[in-house]
matplotlib code that plots the C-alpha trace (Angstrom):
import matplotlib.pyplot as plt

x = [74.5, 77.0, 75.4, 76.4, 78.3, 80.4, 81.1, 82.4, 84.8, 86.4, 85.8, 86.9, 83.7, 81.0, 78.0, 77.5, 79.9, 79.1, 77.3, 76.1, 73.4, 74.3, 76.2, 73.8, 76.6, 80.2, 82.6, 86.0, 88.5, 85.9, 82.7, 80.3, 76.8, 75.6, 72.5, 72.2, 68.7, 68.7, 66.7, 65.9, 67.2, 70.8, 73.1, 73.4, 69.7, 69.7, 69.8, 67.6, 64.7, 61.1, 60.2, 63.1, 62.5, 62.8, 66.2, 67.6, 67.4, 69.8, 72.1, 75.6, 77.7, 80.9, 78.8, 77.4, 81.0, 82.1, 79.1, 80.2, 83.7, 82.2, 81.1, 84.5, 86.2, 84.9, 86.2, 89.7, 89.2, 86.3, 88.8, 91.0, 88.8, 90.4, 88.1, 91.0, 92.3, 95.4, 96.8, 96.9, 96.1, 94.3, 92.4, 93.3, 91.5, 94.1, 91.9, 88.8, 88.5, 86.0, 82.9, 79.6, 76.5, 73.4, 70.6, 70.1, 69.5, 66.8, 65.5, 63.4, 65.7, 67.4, 70.8, 72.4, 76.2, 77.7, 81.5, 84.0, 87.6, 89.4, 93.0, 95.4, 99.0, 100.7, 98.5, 96.8, 93.3, 91.5, 87.7, 85.0, 81.3, 78.1, 75.1, 71.5, 68.1, 65.7, 66.6, 68.1, 71.9, 72.5, 76.4, 79.1, 82.6, 85.3, 88.1, 88.5, 92.0, 92.4, 95.6, 96.2, 99.0, 100.2, 98.2, 101.4, 102.9, 99.9, 99.9, 103.5, 104.4, 104.9, 108.6, 110.0, 110.8, 112.6, 115.1, 116.3]
y = [72.8, 75.5, 78.4, 81.3, 79.3, 77.6, 80.9, 82.4, 79.5, 80.2, 83.9, 86.9, 88.8, 89.8, 92.1, 94.1, 92.6, 88.9, 88.9, 85.4, 83.5, 79.9, 77.5, 75.1, 73.2, 72.8, 70.5, 71.4, 72.3, 72.5, 74.6, 76.2, 77.7, 80.1, 82.2, 85.8, 87.2, 91.0, 92.9, 96.6, 96.4, 96.3, 99.3, 100.6, 101.4, 103.4, 106.8, 106.1, 108.7, 107.5, 108.9, 107.2, 105.6, 101.8, 102.1, 103.9, 100.6, 99.0, 96.6, 98.2, 96.4, 96.3, 94.6, 92.1, 91.2, 90.9, 88.6, 86.4, 86.3, 85.1, 82.0, 81.5, 81.7, 78.4, 76.6, 77.5, 77.3, 74.9, 72.3, 74.7, 76.6, 79.8, 82.0, 84.1, 86.0, 87.2, 83.6, 81.0, 81.9, 85.1, 85.4, 88.4, 89.6, 89.9, 91.3, 91.0, 91.2, 90.8, 91.5, 92.2, 93.5, 92.5, 93.9, 95.5, 93.4, 94.8, 94.1, 90.9, 89.2, 86.0, 85.9, 82.5, 82.9, 80.1, 79.9, 77.6, 77.3, 77.4, 77.4, 77.1, 78.4, 77.7, 79.6, 81.7, 80.8, 81.9, 81.7, 82.4, 82.2, 84.2, 85.2, 84.6, 85.7, 83.0, 82.1, 85.5, 86.1, 89.4, 89.3, 87.4, 87.1, 86.4, 86.2, 86.7, 86.1, 85.3, 84.6, 82.9, 84.4, 83.9, 86.4, 87.1, 88.7, 91.2, 92.2, 93.6, 97.2, 98.7, 99.2, 102.6, 103.7, 106.9, 105.0, 102.2]
z = [108.3, 108.7, 110.7, 112.9, 115.5, 112.8, 111.1, 114.3, 114.6, 111.2, 110.4, 112.5, 111.5, 114.0, 114.0, 111.9, 109.4, 109.6, 106.3, 105.6, 107.4, 106.7, 104.3, 102.6, 100.8, 101.6, 99.7, 101.2, 98.5, 95.8, 96.3, 98.7, 98.6, 101.2, 102.0, 103.0, 103.8, 103.2, 105.7, 106.1, 109.7, 108.5, 109.4, 105.8, 105.8, 109.1, 107.4, 104.4, 104.7, 105.1, 101.7, 99.9, 96.5, 96.3, 94.6, 97.6, 99.4, 97.0, 99.0, 98.8, 96.1, 98.3, 101.1, 98.6, 97.5, 101.1, 101.8, 98.9, 100.4, 103.7, 101.8, 100.3, 103.7, 105.0, 101.9, 103.1, 106.9, 107.7, 108.9, 110.9, 113.3, 114.5, 116.7, 118.0, 115.0, 117.0, 116.8, 114.0, 110.4, 109.3, 106.0, 103.9, 100.8, 98.1, 95.4, 93.3, 89.5, 86.8, 88.9, 87.1, 88.9, 87.1, 89.2, 92.6, 95.7, 98.0, 101.5, 101.4, 98.9, 99.9, 98.1, 97.4, 96.9, 94.8, 95.2, 93.5, 94.5, 91.1, 92.1, 95.1, 95.0, 98.4, 100.9, 98.3, 97.1, 93.9, 93.8, 91.2, 91.1, 91.3, 93.4, 92.6, 93.9, 92.9, 89.4, 88.6, 88.6, 90.5, 90.6, 88.8, 90.4, 87.9, 90.5, 94.2, 95.7, 99.4, 101.2, 104.6, 106.6, 110.2, 112.4, 114.3, 111.2, 111.1, 114.8, 115.1, 114.9, 111.5, 110.6, 111.2, 107.7, 108.8, 111.0, 108.9]

ax = plt.figure().add_subplot(projection="3d")
ax.plot(x, y, z, "-o")
ax.set_aspect("equal")
plt.show()
C-alpha cells in the first residue's frame, strides 16, 4: 500500500494540493493505479452557494489532471524518496497533451487514475492513461511529460537579463 506517508516522501505536495489518497498498484517503470475520493469539503467548493445546481460542484478539470499526475510521480520517484524539495531531484511538469474530459466528477465519486509510463528519455518521462469512476471513463490523458531536475538549479536567483 502506498498511502499519505509514502506520498509525502516522494512528492513535495501538501494540503490542500496533495490530490491522491493512495496507490493501489505500483509497478516501477511500468504503471500505477491510484485512488482519489472527491469530497465536498475540498477548498474549490468553499464558495459554492447553498442553492447551487449539481453541475456547480463539478471537480475542476485542472485539479483532476494534477491528481492524475500525483499517481504518475511515484512511478518515477518511489525508489528515491525526497521529502525536502530544496535538495535532490525535483519533479517538473513539462506539458500535457491530448486530454479528453468525458463527464464531470462530483463529490462522492471515487476516481481511479490509471497511469502508464510509455517512454523515458534521460530524465524526462512520458505518461499516458485515463481516469475512471466505477466502469465509466471520465478523463483520457494522451500524454503527460514530467522531467526530473536537480532542485538546486531551481532555487537560485534568476539571471539579471539587464546586466549581462
